C-alpha positions in Angstrom: 0.1 -0.1 -0.2 3.2 2.2 0.6 4.2 4.9 3.1 1.0 7.1 4.4 0.9 10.4 2.9 -1.6 11.5 5.9 -1.9 10.3 9.3 -5.6 11.7 8.7 -6.5 10.2 5.9 -8.5 6.8 5.6 -6.8 3.5 4.2 -10.1 3.2 1.9 -11.5 6.3 0.8 -14.8 5.3 -1.0 -15.7 3.4 2.0 -17.9 5.2 4.4 -16.9 4.3 7.8 -19.9 5.6 10.2 -22.1 4.0 7.9 -20.3 0.6 8.2 -19.7 1.6 11.5 -23.3 1.9 12.0 -24.0 -1.4 10.0 -22.0 -3.4 12.6 -24.2 -2.2 15.5 -27.8 -3.0 13.3 -26.9 -6.8 12.1 -26.4 -8.9 15.0 -29.2 -6.7 16.6 -31.5 -7.7 14.2 -30.1 -11.7 13.9 -30.5 -11.5 17.7 -26.9 -11.7 18.7 -26.7 -9.6 21.7 -22.6 -8.6 21.6 -20.5 -6.4 20.8 -19.0 -6.8 16.9 -16.1 -5.5 15.5 -14.1 -5.9 11.9 -11.7 -8.1 13.9 -14.8 -10.0 15.2 -15.7 -10.6 11.7 -12.1 -11.3 10.0 -11.9 -14.2 12.9 -14.9 -16.0 11.9 -14.4 -15.5 8.3 -11.0 -17.1 8.5 -11.8 -19.6 10.9 -15.3 -20.6 8.8 -12.7 -21.0 5.9 -10.8 -22.9 7.5 -13.5 -25.3 9.5 -14.9 -25.2 5.5 -11.3 -27.1 4.7 -9.4 -23.7 2.5 -5.8 -24.2 3.0 -4.1 -21.5 5.7 -2.0 -20.2 2.4 -5.1 -19.1 0.9 -6.5 -17.8 3.9 -4.0 -15.8 4.6 -3.2 -14.0 1.5 -7.0 -13.4 1.8 -6.7 -11.7 4.7 -3.8 -9.8 3.9 -1.6 -11.2 6.0 2.3 -10.5 5.4 3.4 -13.6 7.3 1.5 -17.0 7.7 2.3 -17.0 11.5 -0.1 -14.7 11.9 -2.6 -16.3 9.8 -1.9 -19.9 12.1 -2.9 -18.4 15.5 -6.7 -19.0 13.6 -5.3 -23.1 13.4 -5.9 -22.7 17.5 -9.1 -22.4 17.3 -9.7 -25.1 15.2 -7.6 -27.4 16.8 -9.6 -26.4 20.1 -12.7 -27.0 18.4 -12.0 -30.6 17.4 -11.0 -31.7 20.6 -14.3 -30.2 21.8 -16.2 -32.6 19.3 -14.0 -35.5 20.3 -14.8 -35.3 23.8 -18.5 -35.1 23.4 -18.5 -39.2 22.2 -18.4 -40.6 25.7 -18.1 -44.0 26.3 -19.7 -45.9 29.1 -18.1 -49.6 29.4 
């Protein structure tokens, strides 16, 4: 993206940040979700869902714009935890 020219400038000038921020308040309420959502929450959910549906970590890294694969690997820990929890749901009573 290059060096910043103006410290007050927005990264994506055509995006109406106030409108988008307001939608992050409206959409969850309309869906019955009583949780404060941020762009980071949405990115995290997107990455986790991509992993869950079989997208490889390298592709997810590029989709998220991460410079280093190590940054994206934190999402694999979430999936490892989910796999452990799923495995522990089955209890054998011998």
